C-alpha positions in Angstrom: 0.0 0.0 0.0 1.2 3.5 -0.9 1.5 6.2 1.7 -1.6 8.1 2.6 -1.6 11.9 1.9 -3.8 14.8 2.8 -5.4 16.5 -0.2 -5.1 20.3 -0.1 -6.9 23.2 -1.8 -5.2 26.1 -3.7 -4.5 27.9 -0.5 -2.7 24.9 1.0 -5.5 24.1 3.5 -6.5 20.4 4.0 -9.7 19.5 2.4 -10.4 16.5 4.6 -9.8 14.1 1.8 -7.1 11.5 2.3 -5.8 9.3 -0.6 -2.9 7.0 -1.5 -0.1 9.2 -2.9 -0.1 7.7 -6.4 -3.9 7.8 -6.6 -3.8 11.5 -5.6 -1.3 12.2 -8.3 -3.2 10.2 -10.9 -6.3 12.2 -10.1 -4.5 15.5 -10.3 -5.1 16.3 -6.7 -2.9 18.8 -4.8 -0.9 17.6 -1.9 2.0 18.7 0.3 5.6 17.8 0.0 9.0 18.9 1.2 12.4 19.3 -0.4 15.6 19.3 1.6 18.5 21.2 0.2 21.9 20.4 1.7 24.6 23.0 1.4 28.3 22.4 2.1 30.7 24.8 3.7 31.6 26.2 0.3 27.9 27.1 -0.3 27.5 24.3 -2.9 24.2 22.5 -3.2 23.8 18.7 -3.0 22.0 17.6 -6.2 21.2 14.2 -7.7 20.5 12.6 -11.0 17.4 10.5 -10.7 17.9 6.8 -11.5 17.0 5.6 -15.0 14.4 3.2 -13.5 12.3 5.9 -11.8 8.7 6.1 -12.8 8.7 9.9 -12.8 11.4 12.1 -14.3 14.1 9.4 -14.8 17.7 10.6 -15.4 16.9 14.3 -14.7 18.8 16.5 -12.3 16.8 17.0 -9.1 17.2 17.8 -5.4 18.9 15.0 -3.6 16.1 14.7 -1.1 12.3 15.2 -1.2 9.2 13.5 -0.2 5.4 13.8 0.2 4.0 14.8 3.5 2.1 11.9 5.0 -1.4 12.3 6.2 -1.4 14.1 9.6 2.3 15.0 9.3 3.8 18.5 9.1 6.3 19.7 6.6 9.2 19.9 9.0 8.7 16.3 10.3 8.5 15.1 6.7 11.7 16.9 5.7 13.6 15.4 8.7 12.2 11.9 8.0 13.0 12.0 4.3 16.5 13.3 4.9 17.2 10.4 7.3 15.5 7.8 5.1 17.0 8.9 1.8 20.5 10.1 2.8 21.0 8.9 6.3 21.6 12.5 7.5 20.4 14.0 10.7 21.2 17.7 10.6 19.3 20.8 11.8 16.9 22.1 9.1 15.2 25.4 8.6 12.4 26.3 6.2 13.6 28.7 3.5 10.4 29.3 1.4 7.2 27.8 0.2 6.0 27.6 -3.4 3.5 26.0 -5.7 5.2 22.8 -6.9 4.6 19.9 -9.3 1.7 18.4 -7.3 0.7 21.1 -4.8 2.5 23.0 -2.1 6.2 22.5 -1.4 8.3 23.8 1.4 12.0 24.0 0.7 14.2 23.4 3.8 18.0 23.8 4.1 20.6 22.1 6.1 24.4 21.9 6.1 26.8 19.1 5.7 30.1 18.5 4.0 29.4 14.8 3.7 28.3 13.2 0.4 26.0 10.6 2.0 25.3 7.1 0.9 22.1 6.9 -1.2 19.8 4.4 -2.7 20.9 3.5 -6.3 17.2 2.7 -7.1 16.5 6.4 -6.5 19.5 8.2 -7.8 22.3 7.5 -10.3 24.7 9.9 -8.6 24.6 12.7 -6.0 27.2 15.5 -5.8 27.7 19.0 -4.6 27.4 21.7 -7.4 27.9 25.4 -7.3 24.5 27.1 -7.3 25.7 29.3 -10.2 26.4 26.1 -12.2 22.9 24.8 -11.5 21.5 28.3 -12.4 23.3 28.0 -15.7 21.8 24.6 -16.4 18.3 26.0 -15.7 18.9 28.9 -18.1 20.7 26.9 -20.9 19.6 23.3 -20.6 16.3 23.3 -18.6 15.4 19.9 -20.1 18.1 18.3 -18.0 16.4 19.2 -14.8 13.2 18.1 -13.2 10.8 21.0 -13.9 9.9 21.3 -10.3 13.6 21.6 -9.3 14.2 24.1 -12.0 11.3 26.2 -10.8 12.6 25.9 -7.2 16.0 27.1 -8.2 14.5 30.2 -9.8 12.5 31.0 -6.7 15.5 30.3 -4.5 17.7 32.8 -6.4 15.1 35.5 -5.8 14.7 34.4 -2.2 18.5 34.6 -1.7 18.6 38.1 -3.0 16.2 39.2 -0.3 17.3 36.9 2.5 21.0 36.2 2.1 
């Protein structure tokens, strides 16, 4: 059985409907999810290339850690859980910004680590730290190489960073 998720409306409020994650996506319902961006001491961002066998967006550059918020869970708990499950990291996280994402509302969290963690080869082909400017260049020149949700988040992040440092 797939994880159960709360369905939300355009404002991000829960509607009271709860569905299996893939069923919610199939029906075009809006749901909540979190991305975790890990930066190293050089300010580089940990990114991954999705594995070829992934159902959704195979082989595209994406955030190294993300997940759907389970029913009854909050964004911060989801972010910490996904970071531990996907990358084995347990670092303090802070919310940077919220935006409309692929399937609903996404909150982008940041944490810091110089470790390139172990990862599930079924999920990612490779993960590595990249300069944010290099990722920005990919968004501008080769957007088809990135998950569209990640490309959109990079654009929002660059604006957010101008105002928030």
